[in-house]
N, C-alpha and C positions, 0 to 999 in steps of 0.2 A: 230857877223855875220851880213851880210846885207840881202838884198832881191834880188830875181831874177824875171825878167819878162819873161814869157814863152808864146810863140805863138803856139797854137795847131791848126792843120789843120784837120777838121772833115768832113768826107764824110757820108751823110745819107745812110741808108741801101738800099734805092731805090729812084727813081725819084718821087714816089708817097707820100713820107713823107712830111708832112706839115712843111716847113722850119720855119715859124713864131712860130708855136707851139713848135718846137724843141728848138729854141732860147729862148723862154720864160721858158722852162723847165731847160735849162742850167743856166739861170739867177737865178732861184729859188733854185738851188741845193746848199746844204750846203757842202762846201769843207773842213770845219774845221777852227780852229783858225788861224787868220792872213793870210788867203788865200782869195783873192778877184778877182772876174771877173771884169776887167777894160774896156774891149772893145770886141765887137762882130760885125763882118762884114760878109756879104755873097759875094761870087764871082761866076760867071758862070763858069762851067767846060766844059761840052759838052752835047749835046743831051738832053737839058732840066734839066740836073743835076747841082745843085749848091753845093759849098762847104761852110763851115762855118769856119771862123778863129776867135779863141777865145784868147784874151790876158789876162793872169792871173798873178797877182802879188802874190808871195809866199815867205816865208822865205827860205834863202839859206841853206838847210840842206839835208843830205844824204837821197836819196829815195823819195824826194818830187815829182819829175816828175812821178814816177811810181804810187805813191799814188793818185795823181790827175787823172792820166789816168784810174786807176781802178774805180774811182768814175764816170768818164765820160762814161765808158763802160756800166755802169748799167742803163743809160738813154735809154729808149725805142726809137728806130728810128735811133740811131747812128750805123753806119757801121764800118768804119775804123777811127783810130786816129793816127796822127803822129805829132811829134814836128817839127815845121818849123823853129823855132829860139828861142834862149834863151840868155839873157844878164844880167849881174849884174847891180843892180840899186844902 
């Protein structure tokens, strides 16, 4: 099996959430063996709210996206999570 590159689109739970602190928390999170955060960018959405796009490299195995999503949901300040894209590497 190979790897997949997954791009998650993350919305903070409110405009008051400190984006830099949230990004640092995502970077520090242990997602497990062979799962790496490769890229994080922010983009303005509307009315002062920014979204965070996180690129994660993970093994291509069943349930990997759900497992990563569950870990992300545990981070304080994250509101919604959705997969924006995924490709085999």
